[in-house]
N, CA, C and O atoms as CSV, one atom per row, in Angstrom:
chain,resi,resn,atom,element,x,y,z
A,1,UNK,N,N,0.971,-0.486,-0.029
A,1,UNK,CA,C,0.418,0.177,-0.304
A,1,UNK,C,C,0.907,1.432,-0.185
A,1,UNK,O,O,1.715,1.633,0.722
A,2,UNK,N,N,0.712,1.994,-0.636
A,2,UNK,CA,C,1.173,3.432,-0.573
A,2,UNK,C,C,1.028,4.211,0.836
A,2,UNK,O,O,0.141,4.015,1.667
A,3,UNK,N,N,2.312,5.326,0.944
A,3,UNK,CA,C,1.916,5.966,2.030
A,3,UNK,C,C,0.996,7.179,1.843
A,3,UNK,O,O,1.375,7.948,0.960
A,4,UNK,N,N,0.013,7.473,2.402
A,4,UNK,CA,C,-0.560,8.739,1.478
A,4,UNK,C,C,0.469,10.234,2.561
A,4,UNK,O,O,0.346,11.445,2.380
A,5,UNK,N,N,1.079,9.770,3.251
A,5,UNK,CA,C,1.339,11.301,3.931
A,5,UNK,C,C,3.090,11.746,3.229
A,5,UNK,O,O,3.827,12.683,3.536
A,6,UNK,N,N,3.288,10.592,2.181
A,6,UNK,CA,C,4.567,10.789,1.353
A,6,UNK,C,C,4.242,11.669,-0.071
A,6,UNK,O,O,3.577,11.302,-1.040
A,7,UNK,N,N,4.752,12.599,0.087
A,7,UNK,CA,C,4.743,12.881,-1.519
A,7,UNK,C,C,5.725,12.587,-2.709
A,7,UNK,O,O,6.821,12.578,-2.150
A,8,UNK,N,N,5.883,12.402,-3.714
A,8,UNK,CA,C,6.339,11.285,-4.564
A,8,UNK,C,C,8.092,11.581,-4.604
A,8,UNK,O,O,9.091,10.887,-4.796
A,9,UNK,N,N,7.783,13.165,-4.276
A,9,UNK,CA,C,9.013,13.713,-4.515
A,9,UNK,C,C,10.286,14.045,-3.419
A,9,UNK,O,O,11.278,14.726,-3.683
A,10,UNK,N,N,9.987,13.384,-2.135
A,10,UNK,CA,C,10.655,13.511,-0.992
A,10,UNK,C,C,9.812,12.529,0.199
A,10,UNK,O,O,8.668,12.094,0.070
A,11,UNK,N,N,10.498,12.377,1.079
A,11,UNK,CA,C,10.095,11.479,2.218
A,11,UNK,C,C,9.580,12.505,3.208
A,11,UNK,O,O,9.618,12.208,4.402
A,12,UNK,N,N,9.179,13.493,2.894
A,12,UNK,CA,C,8.428,14.425,3.970
A,12,UNK,C,C,7.222,13.738,4.671
A,12,UNK,O,O,6.350,13.234,3.964
A,13,UNK,N,N,7.110,13.683,6.326
A,13,UNK,CA,C,5.652,13.053,6.676
A,13,UNK,C,C,5.080,15.041,7.211
A,13,UNK,O,O,5.783,15.989,7.562
A,14,UNK,N,N,3.700,14.937,7.045
A,14,UNK,CA,C,3.030,15.791,7.407
A,14,UNK,C,C,2.366,15.491,8.482
A,14,UNK,O,O,1.340,14.812,8.473
A,15,UNK,N,N,2.957,16.027,9.606
A,15,UNK,CA,C,2.813,15.427,11.466
A,15,UNK,C,C,0.959,15.974,11.457
A,15,UNK,O,O,0.053,15.266,11.898
A,16,UNK,N,N,0.756,17.444,10.810
A,16,UNK,CA,C,-0.597,17.792,10.782
A,16,UNK,C,C,-1.775,16.811,10.645
A,16,UNK,O,O,-2.892,16.762,11.158
A,17,UNK,N,N,-1.076,16.012,9.717
A,17,UNK,CA,C,-2.416,14.848,8.817
A,17,UNK,C,C,-2.341,13.586,9.968
A,17,UNK,O,O,-3.132,12.668,9.753
A,18,UNK,N,N,-1.630,13.481,10.942
A,18,UNK,CA,C,-1.935,12.281,11.782
A,18,UNK,C,C,-2.924,12.512,13.071
A,18,UNK,O,O,-2.995,13.473,13.837
A,19,UNK,N,N,-3.719,11.183,13.027
A,19,UNK,CA,C,-4.450,10.867,14.245
A,19,UNK,C,C,-4.416,9.817,14.990
A,19,UNK,O,O,-4.022,8.761,14.495
A,20,UNK,N,N,-4.754,9.869,16.116
A,20,UNK,CA,C,-4.688,8.612,17.214
A,20,UNK,C,C,-5.672,7.675,16.364
A,20,UNK,O,O,-6.417,8.061,15.464
A,21,UNK,N,N,-5.489,6.089,16.932
A,21,UNK,CA,C,-6.327,5.085,16.781
A,21,UNK,C,C,-7.652,5.563,17.074
A,21,UNK,O,O,-8.581,5.462,16.273
A,22,UNK,N,N,-7.783,6.279,18.647
A,22,UNK,CA,C,-8.572,6.403,19.100
A,22,UNK,C,C,-10.085,6.843,18.037
A,22,UNK,O,O,-11.165,6.301,17.801
A,23,UNK,N,N,-9.187,8.500,17.497
A,23,UNK,CA,C,-10.359,9.411,16.711
A,23,UNK,C,C,-10.231,8.539,15.442
A,23,UNK,O,O,-10.997,9.203,14.745
A,24,UNK,N,N,-9.742,7.336,14.467
A,24,UNK,CA,C,-9.835,6.638,13.931
A,24,UNK,C,C,-11.031,5.886,13.764
A,24,UNK,O,O,-11.786,5.772,12.797
A,25,UNK,N,N,-11.048,5.364,14.981
A,25,UNK,CA,C,-12.050,4.377,15.368
A,25,UNK,C,C,-13.312,4.816,15.575
A,25,UNK,O,O,-14.307,4.102,15.695
A,26,UNK,N,N,-13.252,6.326,15.627
A,26,UNK,CA,C,-14.325,7.124,15.782
A,26,UNK,C,C,-15.301,7.424,14.634
A,26,UNK,O,O,-16.502,7.672,14.525
A,27,UNK,N,N,-14.146,7.275,13.762
A,27,UNK,CA,C,-14.347,7.745,12.189
A,27,UNK,C,C,-14.949,6.506,11.372
A,27,UNK,O,O,-15.815,6.695,10.517
A,28,UNK,N,N,-14.534,5.431,11.624
A,28,UNK,CA,C,-14.695,4.228,10.821
A,28,UNK,C,C,-15.797,2.798,11.664
A,28,UNK,O,O,-16.336,1.790,11.208
A,29,UNK,N,N,-15.735,3.285,12.756
A,29,UNK,CA,C,-16.515,2.104,13.356
A,29,UNK,C,C,-16.097,1.137,13.851
A,29,UNK,O,O,-16.844,0.363,14.451
A,30,UNK,N,N,-14.392,0.870,13.688
A,30,UNK,CA,C,-13.404,0.137,14.234
A,30,UNK,C,C,-13.234,-0.027,14.997
A,30,UNK,O,O,-13.215,1.117,15.452
A,31,UNK,N,N,-12.957,-0.861,16.059
A,31,UNK,CA,C,-12.311,-0.977,17.171
A,31,UNK,C,C,-10.509,-0.321,17.504
A,31,UNK,O,O,-10.185,-0.298,16.316
A,32,UNK,N,N,-9.748,-0.021,17.947
A,32,UNK,CA,C,-8.500,0.707,18.454
A,32,UNK,C,C,-7.621,-0.971,17.846
A,32,UNK,O,O,-6.977,-0.951,16.797
A,33,UNK,N,N,-7.741,-2.191,18.631
A,33,UNK,CA,C,-6.843,-2.971,18.393
A,33,UNK,C,C,-7.080,-3.416,17.172
A,33,UNK,O,O,-6.040,-3.684,16.571
A,34,UNK,N,N,-8.211,-3.624,16.479
A,34,UNK,CA,C,-8.438,-3.663,14.986
A,34,UNK,C,C,-7.506,-3.492,14.407
A,34,UNK,O,O,-6.660,-4.256,13.944
A,35,UNK,N,N,-7.718,-1.651,14.410
A,35,UNK,CA,C,-7.090,-1.117,13.444
A,35,UNK,C,C,-5.845,-1.009,13.728
A,35,UNK,O,O,-5.421,-0.172,12.931
A,36,UNK,N,N,-4.726,-1.466,14.602
A,36,UNK,CA,C,-3.809,-1.346,15.255
A,36,UNK,C,C,-3.007,-2.992,14.382
A,36,UNK,O,O,-1.892,-3.123,13.878
A,37,UNK,N,N,-4.215,-4.056,14.532
A,37,UNK,CA,C,-3.927,-5.181,13.477
A,37,UNK,C,C,-3.847,-5.109,12.023
A,37,UNK,O,O,-3.199,-5.975,11.435
A,38,UNK,N,N,-4.582,-3.933,11.201
A,38,UNK,CA,C,-5.098,-4.014,10.263
A,38,UNK,C,C,-3.634,-3.240,9.640
A,38,UNK,O,O,-3.116,-3.375,8.531
A,39,UNK,N,N,-3.169,-2.314,10.916
A,39,UNK,CA,C,-1.569,-1.313,10.601
A,39,UNK,C,C,-0.238,-2.561,10.363
A,39,UNK,O,O,0.586,-2.679,9.456
A,40,UNK,N,N,-0.458,-3.294,11.496
A,40,UNK,CA,C,0.430,-4.320,10.998
A,40,UNK,C,C,0.428,-5.304,10.251
A,40,UNK,O,O,1.490,-5.739,9.806
A,41,UNK,N,N,-0.721,-5.846,9.963
A,41,UNK,CA,C,-0.512,-6.758,8.181
A,41,UNK,C,C,-0.560,-5.805,7.218
A,41,UNK,O,O,-0.964,-6.289,6.161
A,42,UNK,N,N,-0.325,-4.701,7.154
A,42,UNK,CA,C,-0.426,-3.510,6.280
A,42,UNK,C,C,-1.534,-3.253,5.210
A,42,UNK,O,O,-1.389,-3.052,4.004
A,43,UNK,N,N,-2.309,-3.290,5.715
A,43,UNK,CA,C,-3.838,-3.320,5.365
A,43,UNK,C,C,-4.196,-1.769,4.943
A,43,UNK,O,O,-4.747,-1.046,4.113
A,44,UNK,N,N,-3.465,-1.828,6.143
A,44,UNK,CA,C,-3.876,-0.181,6.411
A,44,UNK,C,C,-2.551,0.828,6.848
A,44,UNK,O,O,-1.603,0.427,7.523
A,45,UNK,N,N,-2.701,2.252,6.304
A,45,UNK,CA,C,-1.564,2.764,6.216
A,45,UNK,C,C,-1.141,3.153,8.013
A,45,UNK,O,O,-2.156,3.283,8.697
A,46,UNK,N,N,0.114,3.326,8.740
A,46,UNK,CA,C,-0.239,3.630,10.211
A,46,UNK,C,C,1.460,3.345,10.480
A,46,UNK,O,O,2.185,2.572,9.853
A,47,UNK,N,N,1.819,4.239,11.625
A,47,UNK,CA,C,3.181,4.220,12.160
A,47,UNK,C,C,2.692,3.787,13.316
A,47,UNK,O,O,1.483,3.753,13.543
A,48,UNK,N,N,3.876,3.304,14.411
A,48,UNK,CA,C,4.070,3.625,15.807
A,48,UNK,C,C,4.717,4.368,16.128
A,48,UNK,O,O,5.924,4.214,15.936
A,49,UNK,N,N,4.146,5.714,16.872
A,49,UNK,CA,C,5.091,6.468,17.639
A,49,UNK,C,C,5.363,6.066,19.232
A,49,UNK,O,O,4.377,5.824,19.928
A,50,UNK,N,N,6.538,6.002,19.743
A,50,UNK,CA,C,6.288,5.628,20.908
A,50,UNK,C,C,5.218,4.123,21.304
A,50,UNK,O,O,5.202,3.065,20.674
A,51,UNK,N,N,4.484,4.450,22.411
A,51,UNK,CA,C,3.720,3.361,22.632
A,51,UNK,C,C,2.473,3.205,21.685
A,51,UNK,O,O,1.806,2.174,21.595
A,52,UNK,N,N,2.211,4.584,20.865
A,52,UNK,CA,C,0.755,4.848,19.945
A,52,UNK,C,C,0.782,4.734,18.796
A,52,UNK,O,O,1.664,5.305,18.155
A,53,UNK,N,N,0.077,4.166,18.341
A,53,UNK,CA,C,-0.111,3.971,16.707
A,53,UNK,C,C,-1.152,4.878,16.528
A,53,UNK,O,O,-2.087,5.033,17.313
A,54,UNK,N,N,-0.901,5.714,15.060
A,54,UNK,CA,C,-1.420,6.539,14.173
A,54,UNK,C,C,-1.422,6.598,13.032
A,54,UNK,O,O,-0.355,6.447,12.438
A,55,UNK,N,N,-2.881,6.889,12.166
A,55,UNK,CA,C,-2.649,6.686,10.978
A,55,UNK,C,C,-3.238,8.263,10.197
A,55,UNK,O,O,-2.640,9.308,10.453
A,56,UNK,N,N,-4.042,8.255,9.569
A,56,UNK,CA,C,-4.317,9.204,8.729
A,56,UNK,C,C,-5.991,9.451,8.608
A,56,UNK,O,O,-6.548,8.380,8.367
A,57,UNK,N,N,-6.639,10.230,8.681
A,57,UNK,CA,C,-8.146,10.561,8.300
A,57,UNK,C,C,-7.896,9.924,6.583
A,57,UNK,O,O,-8.677,9.029,6.260
A,58,UNK,N,N,-7.056,10.280,5.734
A,58,UNK,CA,C,-6.939,9.614,4.129
A,58,UNK,C,C,-7.072,7.949,4.081
A,58,UNK,O,O,-7.882,7.288,3.432
A,59,UNK,N,N,-5.905,7.435,5.072
A,59,UNK,CA,C,-5.593,6.481,5.084
A,59,UNK,C,C,-6.934,5.182,5.521
A,59,UNK,O,O,-7.126,4.009,5.204
A,60,UNK,N,N,-7.702,6.287,6.483
A,60,UNK,CA,C,-9.240,5.484,7.279
A,60,UNK,C,C,-9.961,5.279,5.748
A,60,UNK,O,O,-10.381,4.225,5.270
A,61,UNK,N,N,-9.962,6.787,5.073
A,61,UNK,CA,C,-11.298,6.637,3.899
A,61,UNK,C,C,-10.740,5.820,2.884
A,61,UNK,O,O,-11.582,5.238,2.201
A,62,UNK,N,N,-9.386,5.588,2.556
A,62,UNK,CA,C,-8.980,4.691,1.739
A,62,UNK,C,C,-9.496,3.247,1.732
A,62,UNK,O,O,-10.063,2.597,0.853
A,63,UNK,N,N,-9.126,2.947,2.980
A,63,UNK,CA,C,-9.686,1.704,3.637
A,63,UNK,C,C,-10.845,1.352,3.358
A,63,UNK,O,O,-11.134,0.617,2.414
A,64,UNK,N,N,-11.665,1.865,4.189
A,64,UNK,CA,C,-13.136,2.155,3.994
A,64,UNK,C,C,-13.732,2.104,2.406
A,64,UNK,O,O,-14.804,1.572,2.117
A,65,UNK,N,N,-13.028,2.617,1.650
A,65,UNK,CA,C,-13.726,2.729,0.626
A,65,UNK,C,C,-13.451,1.208,-0.743
A,65,UNK,O,O,-13.982,1.157,-1.852
A,66,UNK,N,N,-12.345,0.030,-0.049
A,66,UNK,CA,C,-12.032,-0.766,-0.310
A,66,UNK,C,C,-12.944,-2.164,0.158
A,66,UNK,O,O,-12.504,-2.839,1.088
A,67,UNK,N,N,-14.066,-2.518,-0.437
A,67,UNK,CA,C,-14.783,-3.825,-0.224
A,67,UNK,C,C,-14.015,-4.810,0.083
A,67,UNK,O,O,-13.075,-5.315,-0.532
A,68,UNK,N,N,-14.754,-5.186,1.653
A,68,UNK,CA,C,-13.911,-6.204,2.639
A,68,UNK,C,C,-15.187,-7.459,2.534
A,68,UNK,O,O,-16.394,-7.280,2.378
A,69,UNK,N,N,-14.468,-8.691,2.674
A,69,UNK,CA,C,-15.220,-9.654,2.314
A,69,UNK,C,C,-14.921,-10.561,3.525
A,69,UNK,O,O,-13.891,-11.233,3.484
A,70,UNK,N,N,-15.895,-10.656,4.815
A,70,UNK,CA,C,-15.905,-11.203,5.736
A,70,UNK,C,C,-15.468,-13.096,5.488
A,70,UNK,O,O,-15.824,-13.714,4.485
A,71,UNK,N,N,-14.765,-13.638,6.487
A,71,UNK,CA,C,-14.567,-15.145,6.402
A,71,UNK,C,C,-13.549,-15.458,5.912
A,71,UNK,O,O,-12.533,-14.765,5.971
A,72,UNK,N,N,-13.656,-16.837,5.195
A,72,UNK,CA,C,-12.159,-17.346,5.132
A,72,UNK,C,C,-11.681,-17.265,3.674
A,72,UNK,O,O,-12.511,-17.463,2.787
A,73,UNK,N,N,-10.460,-17.000,3.373
A,73,UNK,CA,C,-9.944,-16.537,2.219
A,73,UNK,C,C,-9.961,-17.609,0.919
A,73,UNK,O,O,-9.241,-18.578,1.156
A,74,UNK,N,N,-10.485,-17.652,-0.136
A,74,UNK,CA,C,-10.275,-18.574,-0.793
A,74,UNK,C,C,-8.920,-18.802,-1.616
A,74,UNK,O,O,-8.588,-17.798,-2.247
A,75,UNK,N,N,-8.210,-19.718,-1.724
A,75,UNK,CA,C,-6.811,-19.860,-2.082
A,75,UNK,C,C,-7.033,-20.312,-4.039
A,75,UNK,O,O,-7.653,-21.303,-4.424
A,76,UNK,N,N,-6.426,-19.405,-4.860
A,76,UNK,CA,C,-6.779,-20.159,-6.135
A,76,UNK,C,C,-5.584,-19.946,-7.082
A,76,UNK,O,O,-5.590,-20.449,-8.206
């Protein structure tokens, strides 16, 4: 997944865009532990700063726009 905080010409982060997983969970209705799991699995962009995970509104919107099918995944 691409990093929504990086522009293509540099590796600069916009700290103003970062939100806590608590705020992110209020936006999308998923729990904080589930959001942290999605970040660790690489399905949602986020970073761990100290003890806390952060993400962006853009990353949450992007993740929520993707269709997610619950249940076991079929192997093809």
